[in-house]
Backbone as ProteinMPNN parsed JSONL, in Angstrom:
{"seq_chain_A": "MTSIVPDPRSHPISNPIALWRDPHLSARELEVLVAWVKCDSKTQVGMQLYLSIGTVNTHITRIRAKYAAVDRAANTKAALVARALQDGLITLDEL", "coords_chain_A": {"N_chain_A": [[0.918, -1.12, -0.089], [0.691, 2.18, -0.867], [1.486, 5.291, 0.404], [-0.047, 8.463, 0.911], [1.245, 10.527, 1.94], [4.259, 12.494, 1.152], [7.528, 11.061, 1.423], [9.754, 12.689, 3.444], [12.487, 12.289, 3.169], [12.838, 11.693, 0.73], [12.999, 13.999, -0.549], [15.717, 15.979, -1.084], [17.093, 18.577, 0.708], [17.892, 21.666, -0.879], [18.621, 23.983, -0.022], [19.773, 24.737, 2.976], [19.551, 26.987, 4.582], [17.141, 28.345, 3.995], [15.485, 27.248, 5.712], [15.273, 28.416, 7.966], [13.294, 31.155, 9.619], [12.789, 34.146, 8.317], [13.641, 37.062, 10.08], [13.394, 39.742, 8.987], [15.085, 42.081, 9.127], [15.985, 45.386, 9.069], [18.146, 47.229, 6.82], [19.958, 48.808, 8.243], [19.878, 47.684, 10.849], [21.043, 45.168, 10.255], [23.354, 45.979, 9.545], [24.373, 46.963, 12.138], [24.156, 44.586, 13.652], [25.939, 42.976, 12.425], [28.435, 44.414, 12.682], [28.452, 44.381, 15.575], [28.76, 41.713, 16.16], [31.276, 41.356, 14.926], [32.977, 43.053, 16.662], [34.412, 43.855, 19.979], [32.925, 45.445, 21.761], [29.974, 47.481, 22.235], [30.418, 50.049, 22.314], [32.629, 50.425, 20.6], [31.081, 49.641, 18.222], [29.376, 51.735, 18.17], [31.379, 53.943, 17.577], [32.422, 53.114, 15.128], [30.242, 53.156, 13.416], [29.223, 55.57, 13.798], [27.234, 55.993, 15.766], [25.495, 56.768, 18.614], [25.692, 55.146, 21.913], [23.241, 54.499, 22.917], [21.567, 54.344, 20.862], [22.921, 52.248, 19.39], [22.204, 50.088, 21.397], [19.342, 50.228, 20.98], [18.967, 49.503, 18.481], [19.918, 46.738, 18.917], [18.126, 45.745, 20.67], [15.868, 45.722, 19.326], [16.469, 43.935, 17.096], [16.893, 41.383, 18.503], [14.038, 41.304, 19.424], [12.823, 40.98, 17.063], [14.047, 38.586, 16.055], [12.84, 36.925, 18.157], [10.252, 37.098, 17.492], [10.036, 35.471, 15.236], [10.132, 32.95, 16.411], [12.935, 32.658, 17.08], [14.646, 33.054, 19.275], [17.105, 35.044, 20.745], [18.824, 35.934, 23.106], [21.248, 36.301, 24.036], [24.578, 37.528, 23.384], [26.016, 35.579, 22.026], [24.068, 33.849, 21.044], [23.052, 35.563, 19.148], [25.169, 35.543, 17.406], [25.145, 33.222, 16.617], [22.6, 33.232, 15.154], [23.411, 35.191, 13.002], [25.223, 33.594, 11.825], [23.587, 31.416, 10.958], [22.042, 32.667, 9.204], [23.514, 33.446, 7.237], [24.947, 35.848, 7.349], [27.531, 36.252, 8.225], [30.688, 34.628, 8.104], [32.634, 31.984, 9.708], [35.193, 32.329, 9.441], [35.252, 35.207, 9.534], [34.917, 35.928, 12.219]], "CA_chain_A": [[0.111, -0.138, -0.102], [1.318, 3.401, -0.912], [1.255, 6.373, 1.386], [-0.229, 9.707, 0.14], [1.956, 11.507, 2.389], [5.502, 12.014, 0.63], [8.648, 10.786, 2.435], [10.529, 13.876, 3.421], [13.681, 11.898, 3.097], [12.977, 11.703, -0.716], [13.201, 15.476, -1.222], [16.819, 16.714, -0.466], [17.064, 19.929, 0.905], [18.823, 22.264, -1.648], [19.078, 25.406, 0.709], [19.162, 24.534, 4.341], [19.347, 28.34, 5.218], [15.779, 28.608, 3.631], [14.658, 26.546, 6.725], [15.223, 29.561, 9.151], [12.462, 31.94, 9.295], [13.523, 35.42, 8.124], [13.144, 38.086, 10.923], [13.288, 40.738, 8.089], [15.958, 43.05, 9.625], [16.385, 46.49, 8.299], [19.725, 47.287, 6.405], [20.792, 49.558, 9.413], [20.019, 46.584, 11.895], [21.925, 44.139, 9.647], [24.736, 46.718, 9.811], [24.593, 46.967, 13.488], [24.279, 43.306, 14.013], [27.326, 42.402, 11.78], [29.371, 45.106, 13.393], [28.526, 44.051, 16.861], [29.372, 40.386, 16.335], [32.746, 41.407, 14.87], [33.595, 43.992, 17.709], [34.345, 43.524, 21.255], [32.074, 46.189, 22.575], [28.905, 48.263, 21.734], [31.206, 51.306, 22.257], [33.463, 50.347, 19.206], [30.268, 49.663, 17.283], [28.854, 53.162, 17.978], [32.42, 54.737, 17.084], [32.649, 52.65, 13.835], [29.147, 53.48, 12.512], [28.782, 56.864, 14.171], [26.194, 56.13, 16.218], [25.33, 56.816, 20.236], [25.513, 53.821, 22.59], [21.834, 54.32, 23.129], [21.178, 53.943, 19.402], [23.257, 50.744, 19.417], [21.312, 49.263, 22.194], [17.957, 50.153, 20.553], [18.971, 48.459, 17.399], [20.073, 45.334, 19.252], [16.857, 45.379, 21.244], [14.887, 45.465, 18.128], [16.911, 42.862, 16.365], [16.448, 40.341, 19.3], [12.697, 41.174, 19.196], [12.454, 40.234, 15.61], [14.201, 37.141, 16.002], [11.927, 36.372, 18.919], [8.867, 37.021, 16.916], [9.935, 34.331, 14.202], [10.581, 31.646, 17.035], [14.167, 32.264, 16.909], [15.198, 33.862, 20.237], [18.657, 35.439, 20.777], [18.887, 36.614, 24.256], [22.724, 36.561, 24.404], [25.361, 37.767, 22.061], [26.58, 34.299, 21.458], [22.793, 33.561, 20.269], [22.987, 36.469, 17.972], [26.311, 35.227, 16.559], [24.543, 31.757, 16.075], [21.679, 33.564, 14.048], [24.117, 35.665, 11.938], [25.9, 32.387, 11.078], [22.757, 30.581, 10.333], [21.392, 33.564, 8.078], [24.802, 33.763, 6.274], [25.458, 37.311, 7.297], [28.845, 36.452, 8.411], [31.34, 33.413, 8.168], [33.33, 31.623, 10.808], [36.454, 33.327, 9.351], [35.243, 36.624, 10.08], [34.795, 36.001, 13.624]], "C_chain_A": [[0.865, 1.266, 0.033], [0.858, 4.432, -0.229], [0.888, 7.706, 0.447], [0.443, 10.926, 0.691], [3.497, 11.419, 1.961], [6.586, 11.773, 1.782], [9.526, 11.972, 2.361], [12.059, 13.651, 2.888], [13.899, 11.653, 1.336], [13.143, 12.959, -1.51], [14.609, 16.181, -0.433], [16.541, 18.128, -0.218], [18.075, 20.796, 0.173], [19.297, 23.443, -0.972], [18.715, 25.276, 2.042], [19.008, 25.939, 4.947], [17.946, 28.672, 5.077], [15.025, 28.042, 5.006], [14.396, 27.593, 7.895], [14.237, 30.617, 8.675], [13.185, 33.288, 9.413], [12.806, 36.465, 9.165], [12.971, 39.347, 10.239], [13.807, 42.04, 8.836], [16.171, 44.234, 8.644], [17.832, 46.538, 7.789], [20.438, 47.972, 7.582], [20.889, 48.369, 10.592], [20.928, 45.579, 11.438], [23.37, 44.788, 9.929], [25.287, 46.646, 11.152], [24.866, 45.57, 14.159], [25.637, 42.818, 13.727], [28.5, 43.054, 12.599], [29.656, 44.633, 14.844], [29.113, 42.685, 17.074], [30.809, 40.393, 16.004], [33.499, 42.305, 16.131], [33.628, 43.295, 19.14], [33.206, 44.261, 22.087], [31.117, 47.183, 21.66], [29.674, 49.841, 21.402], [31.949, 51.499, 20.837], [32.361, 50.184, 18.053], [29.659, 51.16, 16.894], [29.965, 54.03, 17.243], [32.564, 54.403, 15.375], [31.495, 53.153, 13.015], [28.509, 54.633, 12.861], [27.376, 56.926, 14.739], [26.13, 56.175, 17.986], [25.303, 55.3, 20.773], [24.069, 53.403, 22.739], [21.264, 53.789, 21.893], [21.541, 52.434, 19.075], [22.287, 49.89, 20.07], [19.874, 49.327, 21.689], [18.029, 49.21, 19.418], [18.964, 46.96, 18.022], [18.929, 44.788, 19.988], [15.809, 44.93, 20.354], [15.226, 44.172, 17.17], [16.478, 41.508, 17.323], [14.837, 40.246, 19.392], [12.046, 40.654, 17.93], [12.597, 38.858, 15.606], [13.389, 36.216, 16.927], [10.631, 35.957, 18.264], [8.798, 35.824, 15.814], [10.425, 33.101, 15.019], [11.97, 31.303, 17.101], [15.024, 33.054, 17.975], [16.668, 33.847, 20.21], [18.748, 36.288, 21.875], [20.339, 37.121, 24.782], [23.505, 36.974, 23.003], [25.766, 36.551, 21.266], [25.224, 33.62, 20.722], [22.627, 34.298, 18.98], [24.092, 36.064, 16.895], [25.706, 34.008, 15.858], [23.589, 32.158, 14.717], [22.35, 34.121, 12.807], [24.788, 34.702, 11.24], [24.828, 31.649, 10.082], [22.043, 31.328, 9.072], [22.558, 33.888, 6.999], [25.05, 35.081, 6.189], [26.881, 37.465, 7.677], [29.244, 34.907, 8.393], [32.054, 33.172, 9.501], [34.74, 32.483, 10.709], [36.28, 34.715, 9.704], [35.242, 36.911, 11.532], [36.165, 36.047, 14.339]], "O_chain_A": [[1.603, 1.451, 1.0], [-0.369, 4.531, -0.239], [1.481, 7.927, -0.608], [0.353, 12.054, 0.206], [4.099, 10.405, 2.315], [6.469, 12.26, 2.907], [10.032, 12.269, 1.279], [12.73, 14.521, 2.333], [15.0, 11.467, 0.819], [13.355, 13.049, -2.719], [14.527, 16.798, 0.628], [15.781, 18.772, -0.941], [19.223, 20.686, 0.605], [20.372, 23.923, -1.33], [17.586, 25.589, 2.418], [18.246, 25.999, 5.912], [17.448, 29.299, 6.012], [13.917, 28.511, 5.263], [13.407, 27.546, 8.626], [14.266, 30.987, 7.501], [13.976, 33.573, 10.313], [11.595, 36.684, 9.111], [12.347, 40.18, 10.897], [13.029, 42.952, 9.118], [16.514, 44.011, 7.483], [18.676, 45.862, 8.378], [21.586, 47.599, 7.823], [21.955, 48.194, 11.181], [21.653, 45.087, 12.303], [24.318, 44.191, 10.439], [26.458, 46.331, 11.365], [25.676, 45.436, 15.076], [26.379, 42.335, 14.582], [29.39, 42.374, 13.111], [30.795, 44.499, 15.291], [29.868, 42.469, 18.022], [31.581, 39.637, 16.594], [34.673, 42.05, 16.401], [32.947, 42.302, 19.393], [32.637, 43.675, 23.008], [31.466, 47.59, 20.552], [29.464, 50.554, 20.421], [31.869, 52.5, 20.125], [32.693, 50.577, 16.934], [29.5, 51.636, 15.77], [29.587, 54.801, 16.36], [32.77, 55.274, 14.53], [31.767, 53.587, 11.896], [27.389, 54.876, 12.412], [26.504, 57.696, 14.336], [26.926, 55.418, 18.541], [24.91, 54.378, 20.059], [23.7, 52.229, 22.704], [20.509, 52.817, 21.927], [20.758, 51.594, 18.632], [21.615, 49.068, 19.447], [19.17, 48.376, 22.026], [17.281, 48.234, 19.35], [18.134, 46.119, 17.677], [18.7, 43.578, 20.001], [15.037, 43.992, 20.551], [14.351, 43.521, 16.598], [15.745, 40.655, 16.823], [14.35, 39.116, 19.434], [10.98, 40.046, 17.832], [11.73, 38.039, 15.303], [13.216, 35.023, 16.675], [10.053, 34.877, 18.383], [7.732, 35.282, 15.524], [11.083, 32.246, 14.427], [12.376, 30.142, 17.164], [16.028, 33.66, 17.6], [17.362, 32.925, 19.783], [18.753, 37.491, 21.613], [20.575, 37.995, 25.616], [23.11, 36.776, 21.854], [25.835, 36.535, 20.037], [25.442, 32.841, 19.794], [22.174, 33.807, 17.946], [23.917, 36.239, 15.689], [25.788, 33.851, 14.64], [23.698, 31.657, 13.599], [22.03, 33.704, 11.694], [24.979, 34.891, 10.039], [25.0, 31.358, 8.898], [21.566, 30.714, 8.118], [22.346, 34.58, 6.003], [25.359, 35.574, 5.104], [27.463, 38.541, 7.538], [28.409, 34.028, 8.604], [32.079, 34.066, 10.346], [35.256, 33.129, 11.621], [37.229, 35.342, 10.177], [35.535, 38.017, 11.988], [36.218, 36.112, 15.568]]}, "name": "protein", "num_of_chains": 1, "seq": "MTSIVPDPRSHPISNPIALWRDPHLSARELEVLVAWVKCDSKTQVGMQLYLSIGTVNTHITRIRAKYAAVDRAANTKAALVARALQDGLITLDEL"}
């Protein structure tokens, strides 16, 4: 007897990144996220992007909220690094 439900193993995944839900970050949020992942501190991000620390914190708060909204919570910097890697925003060589 054949099943009407296809076997998921019979359909290879061509793009594993497509499995992750997109948090729809703005261009500036992406810029802040990548800079923060690569820097040691928010102060350095602010100096590099000409932003106040408060603005950097606001962007990071919004980035975390957007990831949480698509069930990909990132409550720590390490979790945000993982999300950036999963989404192809950075590579391990850039860390």
